[in-house]
C-alpha positions in Angstrom: 171.4 -42.4 -69.1 170.1 -39.2 -70.6 166.6 -38.0 -70.0 165.8 -38.0 -73.7 166.5 -41.7 -74.0 164.4 -42.5 -70.9 161.5 -40.4 -72.1 161.6 -41.8 -75.6 161.7 -45.4 -74.2 158.7 -44.7 -71.9 156.6 -43.0 -74.6 157.6 -45.1 -77.7 158.6 -48.4 -76.2 161.5 -50.7 -77.3 160.3 -51.2 -80.9 159.8 -47.7 -82.2 163.0 -46.2 -80.9 165.7 -48.9 -81.0 168.5 -46.5 -80.2 166.9 -45.5 -76.9 166.1 -49.2 -76.2 169.8 -50.2 -76.8 171.1 -47.4 -74.5 168.8 -48.1 -71.6 169.2 -51.9 -71.8 173.0 -51.6 -71.7 173.2 -49.0 -68.8 170.3 -50.0 -66.6 169.8 -53.1 -64.4 167.0 -55.5 -64.8 165.0 -53.9 -61.9 165.1 -50.5 -63.6 164.2 -52.0 -67.0 161.1 -53.6 -65.4 160.1 -50.2 -64.0 160.5 -48.6 -67.5 158.5 -51.4 -69.2 155.8 -51.0 -66.6 155.7 -47.2 -67.1 155.4 -47.7 -70.9 152.6 -50.2 -70.4 150.8 -47.8 -68.1 151.1 -44.8 -70.4 150.3 -46.7 -73.7 147.6 -49.1 -72.5 146.1 -48.8 -69.0 145.9 -45.0 -68.6 144.1 -44.4 -71.9 141.7 -47.2 -71.1 141.0 -45.9 -67.6 140.5 -42.3 -68.8 138.0 -43.5 -71.3 135.6 -44.6 -68.6 132.9 -42.3 -67.1 132.6 -42.0 -63.4 129.3 -43.3 -61.9 128.3 -44.6 -65.3 130.8 -47.3 -66.2 132.7 -47.4 -62.8 132.7 -45.9 -59.4 133.0 -46.5 -55.7 130.0 -47.4 -53.6 128.2 -44.5 -52.0 126.9 -44.7 -48.4 123.5 -45.7 -49.6 124.9 -48.2 -52.2 127.1 -49.8 -49.5 124.1 -50.0 -47.1 122.0 -51.8 -49.7 124.9 -54.1 -50.6 125.4 -55.1 -47.0 121.7 -55.9 -46.6 121.9 -58.1 -49.6 125.2 -59.7 -48.8 126.6 -59.2 -45.2 129.9 -60.8 -46.3 130.6 -58.3 -49.1 134.3 -58.3 -49.9 136.6 -55.5 -48.8 137.6 -54.9 -52.4 134.0 -54.0 -53.3 133.7 -51.7 -50.2 136.9 -49.7 -50.9 137.9 -50.1 -54.6 136.2 -49.0 -57.8 133.7 -51.5 -59.3 131.8 -51.7 -62.6 128.6 -49.9 -63.0 125.8 -51.1 -65.3 124.2 -47.7 -65.7 124.0 -44.2 -64.3 124.4 -44.5 -60.5 123.7 -48.3 -60.7 126.7 -50.4 -59.4 127.0 -54.0 -60.5 125.7 -56.3 -57.8 128.6 -58.8 -57.9 131.2 -58.2 -60.7 134.6 -56.6 -60.2 137.4 -55.5 -62.4 139.9 -58.3 -62.8 143.1 -56.5 -63.8 144.9 -55.0 -60.7 146.3 -52.0 -62.6 142.8 -51.1 -63.9 141.4 -51.4 -60.4 144.1 -49.1 -59.0 143.7 -46.5 -61.8 139.9 -46.4 -61.6 139.9 -46.3 -57.8 142.3 -43.3 -57.9 140.0 -41.5 -60.4 136.8 -42.4 -58.4 138.2 -40.9 -55.2 139.6 -37.9 -57.1 136.1 -37.3 -58.6 134.0 -38.0 -55.5 136.3 -37.4 -52.6 136.7 -39.5 -49.5 133.6 -40.9 -47.8 133.4 -40.1 -44.1 134.0 -43.8 -43.3 137.2 -43.6 -45.4 138.2 -40.5 -43.4 137.6 -42.3 -40.1 139.7 -45.3 -41.2 142.6 -43.1 -42.3 142.5 -41.1 -39.1 142.3 -44.1 -36.8 145.2 -45.8 -38.6 147.2 -42.6 -38.4 146.5 -42.4 -34.7 147.5 -46.0 -34.1 150.8 -45.3 -36.0 151.4 -42.3 -33.8 151.1 -44.3 -30.6 153.5 -46.9 -32.0 156.2 -44.4 -32.8 158.7 -43.0 -30.3 159.8 -39.5 -29.4 158.0 -36.3 -28.6 154.5 -36.4 -30.1 154.9 -33.3 -32.3 158.2 -34.7 -33.8 156.8 -38.1 -34.8 156.3 -38.8 -38.5 152.5 -39.4 -38.1 152.1 -36.2 -36.1 153.9 -34.2 -38.8 151.8 -35.7 -41.5 148.6 -34.8 -39.5 149.9 -31.2 -39.1 150.6 -30.9 -42.8 147.0 -32.1 -43.6 145.4 -29.7 -41.2 147.5 -26.7 -42.4 146.8 -27.5 -46.0 143.1 -27.3 -45.1 143.7 -23.8 -43.7 143.4 -24.7 -40.0 145.9 -24.9 -37.1 147.0 -27.7 -34.7 147.5 -27.0 -31.1 150.9 -27.8 -29.5 154.5 -26.8 -30.2 155.3 -24.9 -33.3 158.1 -25.7 -35.7 160.4 -23.4 -33.6 159.6 -25.5 -30.5 157.7 -22.7 -28.8 154.0 -22.6 -27.9 151.5 -19.8 -27.9 147.9 -19.3 -26.8 146.9 -19.2 -30.5 148.2 -22.7 -31.0 146.0 -24.2 -28.3 143.0 -24.7 -30.5 142.3 -26.4 -33.8 140.4 -24.1 -36.1 138.3 -25.3 -39.0 135.3 -23.5 -40.5 133.8 -26.7 -42.0 134.5 -29.3 -39.3 131.8 -30.2 -36.8 133.5 -29.9 -33.3 131.3 -32.4 -31.6 131.7 -35.2 -34.2 135.4 -34.5 -34.6 136.0 -34.6 -30.8 134.1 -37.9 -30.6 136.2 -39.4 -33.4 139.6 -38.2 -32.2 139.3 -39.1 -28.6 136.9 -42.1 -28.6 137.9 -45.1 -26.5 138.1 -47.5 -29.4 141.2 -45.8 -30.7 144.4 -47.5 -29.5 146.1 -45.5 -26.8 143.4 -42.9 -26.6 144.4 -39.9 -24.4 142.5 -37.1 -22.8 141.1 -34.3 -25.0 143.4 -31.8 -23.3 146.4 -33.7 -24.5 148.3 -32.8 -27.7 146.8 -34.3 -30.8 148.7 -34.8 -33.3 
């Protein structure tokens, strides 16, 4: 299938460009047609709706203070409200109980909220702990495991270095430290090597 037919179907849908609709329906399987229809719905309906919302006014994620107040009010607050975007009733005023019902809207608004506000430190802790647990469940040399390589890519994109073997398999004195101008060494050390992380190793071991 030519790209022009695929793009026309995704942008215009099956009704406005019948030629493209006929071409893709003949040559593509049901699974791919479902993907194209979903892409068309996202572009024509959900994404415009999501982009029309204003962060921290009509939607947003709970800040540290918001989450603390919510837990005091309801200790059994759902995980969805803790992690995903929820409706706001005013500027910096999250709704006390309501949630978005459509899953595509929840996903889109959550992506925007994290893009605008960034990860909260609790989110960073969760990601790091899960990555470390994945690392311990994988086999092979630590620096060659997929989780370790992902961690190295994150650190290098942030402008720092990870101690341990380089890509060429060699080591150097310069690689024996993790350098970051913005990270707090004490808090990072406590997080990376705390006992509650599965398979925690000594701080002189290689992490990734």
